[in-house]
N, C-alpha and C positions, 0 to 999 in steps of 0.2 A: 470259513464258517460265518464270519460277520457279513461277508458279501451275500451269502445265502439268506441270512436273516433279514438283511435290508431289502433283498428282492421279494421276500415273502411279505414284509411290511408294506412295500409298494403295491403288491398285488391285492392285499386286503384293503388298502386305502382306496384303490380303484373300485373294488366291489362295493365298498361303503358309499362312495360318492355317486356311483351309478344308481344306487337304490334311493331315489328321491323320496318315495313314499316313506321309506324307513327313516330317512333323515328328518322328514317333517314330523313323524311320530315321536322321534327322540328329542327334538328341540322345540318345535312350534307348539305341539300339544301340551307339553308340561308348562311352557311359559303361559299359555292361555289358562290352563288349569289353576296355576298358582295365583294368577292375577284375579280370575273370577272368584275362586273360593275365598281368597283373602278379602276381596271387596264385600262378598256376601256375609262373611263372618265378622267383619270389623265391628259392626254395631253390637254383636253379641259380647265382644270383649270390652266394650265401653261400659262405664259405670251407669247405673240406672238413672242417676241424676242428669245425665246428658241425653236421656232418651225422651223425656217430656211426654209422658203417657197421656193421651187425650181422655179427659173425664168430663162428663156432662152432669152438672149438679142441679138438683131441684130441692131447694131449701124452703120448706113450707113452715118451718118453725119461726125463723126471723127473731129469735130471742137469744138468750145467753148461750145455750147449748149449740144451736144451729150456727150462730155467728162464730163461736169458738172453733167448731169443727171446720168450718169453711176457712177460717184464718189459718189453722194449722196446716190444712192441705195446701193452701197457696204458698205459705212460708216454706214448705218443704223443698220446693224447687223440682219435685219429681213429676208433678202433674201439670198438664196444660188444661186449666179449668175453664169450662164454658158454662154459661147459665141460660143461654137462649138458643132457640132454633128458628131460623128465618126471621130473626129480629124480635122474637117474642118469647115469653116464658112458656116452656113446654108443660104439658100434663104428664101424668105418670105413664100412660099408655104410649104417648108420643116418645117419651124418653126410652121406653123399652124397645120400640120399633127402630129408633135411631141407633141403638147399640146393636140390635139384631142385624141391621144392614151393614154394620162394620164402620159406621161413621165415627163411633167412639169406642174405645176399648172398655171403658167402665161407665156405668150410670149409677148415680147415688141419689137416693131419695131420703131426706130428713123429714119425718112426719110433723104435722102441725101439733102444737101444744106439747112438744117433747120436754121443753124446759119446765113448763108448768107441772107436768106429770112428776118430774124429779123433785121439784120443790114441795109438792104435796106429800110425797113419800118421806122426804127428809123431815118435814114438819111433824108428821105422825110419829116418826122414829124418835125425834127429840122429845116430844111430849111424853112418850112412853118412858123415856129414861128418867125424866124428872118426877113422873108419877109413880115410879117403881113397878110398872107393868112390863110384861114381856114385849120386846120390840115386835111390831107387826111385820108379817111377811109381805113382800111386794106382791100386789095383786096382779101386776103385769109389768113387762119391761118395755122400754122404748126401743122400737125396732127400726133401725136404720137399714134400708134396703139397698143392696148392691146388685147390679145387673152386669154380667160380664159377656164380652164378645165370645160366641161359641168356639171360635178358632184359637182362643188363648190356650197356650200349653199349660198343663197341670202344674209344672214346677213354677212357671212364671205367675200363675194364678195364686199359688200358695204364698209367694213373696208379696204380691200386691195386697192380698187379704191381711197378711201379717202386718204390713205397714199401715193400712187403714185402721185396723183394729187397735194398733198402738196409739194412733192419734185420737180415736174415739174414746179409748180407755183413759188416756191422760186428761182429755177434756172433761169427761164425766167425773173423774176424781176431783179435779179442781173445782168444778161446779158444786159437787156435794159438800166439799170442805167449806166452801163459801156459804152455802145455805145452812150448814150445821152451825157455823159461827154466828150467823144472823139469828137463828132460833135460840141458841144458847144465851145470847145477849138479851133476849126477851125475858128470861127467867133469872139470870145471874145478876147480882148487885154489882159485880165487877165486870166492866166491859172488856172483852177480848178483841184483838184485831182479827182481820180476816186470816183464816188458816190457808196456807199455801204450801204446795209441794216444794221441797228443797231440791231443785233440779241441779244436775251437774255433779252430784256427789260420786257417782260411778261413771267413769269415762272409759270407753272402749277404744283402744288404739289399734288400728289395723295396718299391717304391713306384710309383705311377702318375706318368707324365710329364705334369705339368700346367703350363700357361703361367702366368707370374707367380706370385702368392701364393695362387692358388685352392686350395681344399681339398676340392672336391666329389669324392667317391669314386663311381665308376660302380656302380649297383645296378639292380635290376629296374625301379624307378620312374623313374629318370633315363633309362632306355632306352625304356620302354614308353609313357610319357605323350606325348612328342613323336611317337613312331611312330604311335600310334593317333589322335593329333590330326590328323596328315596324312591318315590313312585317312578320318577323319570328314569333313573339309572337302571332300575330293574326291567324297564320296557326295552332296553337294548337286547334282552334275551330273545325277543322276536326277530330282530334283525340278525343277530349272531347265529341263531339256530337256522334261519333261512339261508344264510351264506354257506354254512356247513353242508346243508342238504343240497344246495345248488351245485357246489363243487363235487359232491358225491354223485349227483345225477348226470352232470355233463362230462364226467371222467377226469376233471382237473385233479381231484384228490388222488386217483390212481396214478396219473402221470407224475405227480410230485413224488410219490413214494418210489417210483422207478428211477428217479434221479438221486443224486447224492444229497438228499434232504431228510435229515432225521425227523422222526415224528414229533419229538419234543419241540423242535424249532418251528414246526408247523403250528402247534398250539401256542407257542410263546409269541409268535408274531400277532396272532389274534388277541392275545392278552394285552400286548403293548398297544395295539391300535384301539381296542375298545376301552382300555384304561384311559387313554387320552380323551376319548369321547365322553366317558363318565365324568372326568375331572372338568372337561369343558362345560358339560351340563351344569355341574355344581357352580362353576364360575359365572355362567350366564344367569342362572336363577338367583344367585346371591347378589349379583350386580343389579338385577331388577329390583330386588328388595331394598338395596341401598340407594339407588339413584332414580329409578322409575316410579316406585310406589309413592314417594312424597309428591311427585307431580300429579298423581291421581287422587290426592287427598288422603292417602293412607299413611300410617306410621312408617318410618324408615327402619330398615333392619340394622340392628346394632351388633357389631362383631367385636365385642370386648373379650376376644379369645386369642391366645397365642397361636401361631401358625402350626406348631407341631401336633397338638391334639386334633386340630381341625383337619389337617392332612391325613393323620392316622385314621380318623373316622371315615373320611372320603375314600381312601385307598382300600380299607378293609371292606367297606360296603360295596365298592366297585368290584372287587375280587369276588365277593359273594354273588353279585349279579352276573358276572362273566362266567363263573363256574356253573351257575344255573343254566345259562344260555348254552354252554357247551354240552351239558347233560341232555337238555331237550333236543339239541341238534343231532346228537349221536344216537339217541334212542328213537326219536320220531323217524318215520319212513317217508313222509311226504310233507310238502309245504303246508298243506291244509292242517295236518295233524299238529305240526309244530306251532303254527300261528294260533290255532284255536286253543290248544292246551296251554301254551305260554301265556296268552292274554288272559284267559279265564283264571289260571292258577295265580297269576300276579295280582289280579283284582281281588281274589279271595285272600291272598296273603296280606294285601293292603287293608282290606276290611277288618281282618282278624287282628292285624298289627297296630291298629289305631290310627291309620291314615284318614279314614272316612269318619269314624266315630271314636271319640276319646276312650281310652281303655278303662278309665275309672268309672264310667257310667255303664259299662258292660256287665252282664250277669257274671257271677263268680266263675262258673265253668269256662266262659269265654275269656275271662281275664287270665286264667291259667293257660288256655290255648294260645293266647296272644304271645306268650313267652316263647313259643316255638316258631314264630314268624321272623324271618331274617330282616324284613322291613321294620319290625318293631325294635330289633337290636340297633339298627342304624338310627332310628328315630329317637330312641332313648339316649343314645350317645350324644346326639345333637342337643337334646333337652338338658342333659347333664352339663354341656358346655355353655349353652346360651342362657339358660334360665336358672340353673342351680349353681353356677360358678365352679363347676368341677374342673379337674385337670386330667393329665394322662392316666393317673391311677384310677380315676373315677370311671373312665370309659374302657379300661382294659378288658373287663369281662365281656362286654358286648363286642368289642373288636376281635377278641379271640374266638368268640362264638361265630362271627362272620367268616373268619379265616378257616375255621374247622368246617363250616358249611361249604365253603368254596372247595376245599380239599376233598370233602366227601363227594361232592357233585362230579368233580373231575375224575376221581377214582372210579365212581360208578360208570361214567361215560367210557373210560378206557377199558374197564372190564367188559362192558357190554359190547364195545366195538371190537375187541379182540375175539370174543366168542363168535360174533356174527361174521367177521371177515374171514374168507377162506385162506 
């Protein structure tokens, strides 16, 4: 029995090695995908302070308000502030055109006499307080114009506007308090010092909620390596289903059944061979994240995980992919059917499962649908281990779901094959 199993494993290894296109798809393509996608998304995971958003500033006020806003923007470290185009101060229309061309992400225009306008309003307001009259309504507001690059995403635009409004509001409040103190001193016999905002009374401390004492901070590598590893192992379904169909078409499968070769050994040999392929894919992609990505200027993958839960996740996900490949190979009748159906269905499961787009930004119906994707189960298991500091108990539900999916696929393949076989 062992000799038969070893012979079947040798046969499946030969089939796998001779399929050079399949090997390329199983190893080279995932390696390129994880490198390219990680590099593309790396800036997304960096803090906004490291991005240095290009901003073109036209400050026509040159008084307290304009200078204060300008100083706040520069001190933030978020913006790369420019004040000139081709070595000279731009006009408003030139600023708009520069932003429209994509030379700058933001253009800001602080109008002339903005500080004077606020001082006049504060003066009228203070005079009304001492005279007992109702405070006058502001006849008009100071309009600081912002021009945004049309390609800026709405979520990023909201963040930028919120940041700039915070700076403008803080500057306006400080200026108005200063002017109020100046006007009050004109009428009060007791001089009061300048009124200032008490900054720093409320401090917001930000950190990731991590279990235990883990200190792994989510970044592009921690997200993309497990995601594209899952995508890679499910693509073995194309090679596995193709081998099953090839053996059925050339008569190898029929000849094997006429020999003393139990059917379960036939399937077991394929499970063993492709399990080795899946684990090798995991190892290659994880080693890329640990050793190659730092050479490319990307963060290194941190595996602060014990081997047992990591191996359990890899084996259960691999079995789900192998079971799916067996089902496709047994149900499909031609290579074209198997290749097209397997590739399209895997891409769909990857998209739904959060490989392409994070699940949390999907609509609610799609979030519920993502829970049915086996790629999502494996991905969530890796997230539990890498990012949430989970252990074996945390990944058991996803691993059990993957094993049940594998069993369901193999059962469906056997039932369909028994009905079709004479």
